[in-house]
C-alpha positions in Angstrom: -34.3 24.1 35.4 -35.8 26.0 32.5 -33.2 26.9 29.7 -33.0 30.7 29.8 -30.4 30.9 27.1 -31.6 32.6 23.9 -28.7 31.3 21.8 -26.9 28.0 21.7 -23.8 26.6 20.1 -24.2 24.2 17.2 -21.3 21.7 18.0 -21.9 18.1 18.9 -18.4 17.6 20.3 -16.0 20.1 21.7 -13.5 19.3 19.0 -16.1 20.9 16.6 -16.5 24.1 18.5 -15.3 27.5 17.5 -14.0 30.5 19.3 -17.2 32.5 18.5 -19.2 29.8 20.1 -17.1 29.9 23.3 -17.4 33.6 23.4 -21.2 33.3 23.4 -21.0 30.5 26.0 -18.8 32.7 28.1 -21.2 35.4 28.0 -24.1 33.0 29.1 -21.8 31.9 32.0 -21.3 35.5 33.1 -25.2 36.1 33.1 -25.7 32.8 34.9 -23.0 33.5 37.5 -24.5 36.8 38.4 -27.5 35.0 39.6 -25.7 32.9 42.0 -26.8 34.8 45.1 -30.4 34.1 44.2 -29.7 30.4 43.9 -27.9 30.5 47.2 -31.0 31.9 48.9 -33.2 29.4 47.2 -31.0 26.5 48.5 -30.9 27.9 51.9 -34.7 27.9 51.8 -34.4 24.2 51.5 -33.2 24.1 55.1 -36.4 25.8 56.5 -38.4 23.3 58.4 -35.6 20.7 58.5 -34.9 20.3 62.3 -33.0 17.0 62.1 -33.8 16.6 65.8 -32.1 20.1 66.7 -33.9 22.8 68.7 -34.1 25.1 65.6 -34.3 24.2 61.8 -31.2 24.2 59.8 -32.0 27.6 58.2 -32.5 29.3 61.5 -29.1 27.9 62.6 -27.5 29.4 59.6 -29.3 32.6 60.2 -28.3 32.7 63.9 -24.6 32.1 62.9 -24.6 34.8 60.4 -26.5 37.3 62.5 -24.1 36.7 65.4 -21.0 37.1 63.2 -22.5 40.4 61.7 -23.4 41.8 65.2 -19.9 41.1 66.2 -18.6 43.2 63.4 -17.2 40.6 61.0 -16.8 41.5 57.4 -19.1 40.6 54.6 -17.0 37.6 53.4 -16.9 36.2 56.9 -20.7 36.7 57.4 -21.3 35.1 54.0 -19.3 32.1 55.1 -21.3 31.9 58.4 -24.6 32.0 56.5 -23.5 29.3 54.1 -21.4 27.0 56.3 -24.3 24.3 56.6 -25.8 24.8 53.1 -24.4 21.3 52.3 -26.7 19.6 54.9 -29.3 18.6 52.3 -26.9 17.1 49.7 -24.0 16.0 52.0 -25.4 14.8 55.2 -22.0 13.0 55.9 -19.7 15.8 54.3 -21.8 19.0 54.4 -18.7 21.1 55.2 -17.0 19.9 52.0 -20.0 21.0 50.0 -20.1 24.5 51.5 -16.3 24.9 51.1 -16.6 24.2 47.3 -19.2 26.7 47.0 -17.4 29.4 48.6 -13.9 28.7 47.4 -13.9 30.9 44.5 -15.1 34.0 46.2 -13.5 34.1 49.6 -9.9 34.1 51.0 -8.1 30.9 51.6 -8.4 31.5 55.3 -12.2 31.8 55.2 -12.3 28.8 52.9 -10.3 26.7 55.1 -12.6 27.7 58.1 -15.6 26.5 56.2 -13.9 23.4 55.0 -12.9 22.4 58.4 -15.7 23.6 60.6 -17.3 20.2 60.8 -14.1 18.7 62.5 -13.8 21.7 64.8 -17.5 21.7 65.7 -17.2 18.1 66.7 -15.3 19.2 69.8 -18.8 20.1 71.3 -20.5 16.8 70.6 -18.4 14.1 69.1 -17.8 12.5 72.5 -21.6 12.0 72.8 -21.4 9.8 69.7 -18.3 7.7 70.7 -16.2 9.9 68.4 -12.9 11.7 69.2 -13.9 15.3 70.2 -10.2 16.3 69.9 -10.0 15.4 66.2 -9.3 19.0 65.5 -6.0 18.7 67.3 -4.3 17.2 64.3 -4.6 20.8 62.9 -3.1 22.5 65.8 -0.4 24.8 64.6 -2.1 25.3 61.2 -2.3 29.0 60.5 -6.2 29.0 60.4 -6.6 26.8 63.4 -7.5 29.7 65.9 -9.9 31.5 63.4 -11.8 28.1 62.9 -11.9 27.3 66.5 -13.2 30.8 67.3 -15.8 30.6 64.6 -17.2 27.3 66.0 -17.0 28.5 69.7 -18.4 31.9 69.3 -20.8 31.8 66.5 -21.6 28.2 65.3 -22.1 26.0 68.5 -24.3 28.6 70.3 -26.6 29.1 67.3 -29.3 26.7 68.3 -31.3 29.1 70.5 -35.1 29.2 69.8 -35.3 32.6 71.6 -32.6 34.2 69.5 -33.8 36.9 67.1 -31.8 36.3 63.9 -32.1 38.6 60.9 -34.3 37.2 58.1 -32.8 35.5 55.1 -33.7 38.5 52.8 -31.6 40.7 54.8 -28.5 38.9 53.7 -29.3 39.1 50.1 -27.3 42.3 49.4 -24.3 40.8 51.3 -24.4 37.8 49.1 -24.4 39.8 46.0 -21.3 41.8 47.1 -19.5 38.7 48.0 -20.5 36.3 45.2 -20.3 38.6 42.2 -16.6 38.4 41.0 -14.6 35.2 41.8 -11.1 35.7 43.2 -9.9 32.5 41.7 -11.4 30.1 39.1 -10.0 28.0 36.4 -12.8 29.5 34.2 -11.7 33.1 34.7 -8.4 34.4 33.0 -5.9 35.8 35.4 -5.3 39.5 35.1 -2.1 40.5 33.2 
């Protein structure tokens, strides 16, 4: 990635850094963070053409999931989670839900974060038995406050989103929504708490 920072600090070790340098770095972080939605779209594009044996490519699966959630009247944050729930497929084929959960965590509610983090286990209900795995693995979470929401996400939006005939919205249509959700983090160790 090209360095787009016009100014840089001069320290060689953090122990040599100054408050002024950290103020400048913080400003650069703010500029960089504002472009997160663009980078999310670029990473989702990596899923285009990657079928992995499925009837639709991984991008189309994400688009179908998000389109269905939007059509069902879910809010922006939920739709953003639906769009990004499998964004980790390329980097974490054995823990994709963990990757997606880490990306959305600073920007979404604890409930939606939990849904994204656990959707892989809950989705397993629909196919784990075909692989010799326990399809009821999700049962260890029964009684958790977010169990029902995650079960519903997988049943209503995720497991049905492999239909080649479904007309999903294009990726570009979700860009404004991503800008609304991923502009201001709710919680981050890098953002001071309001007084």
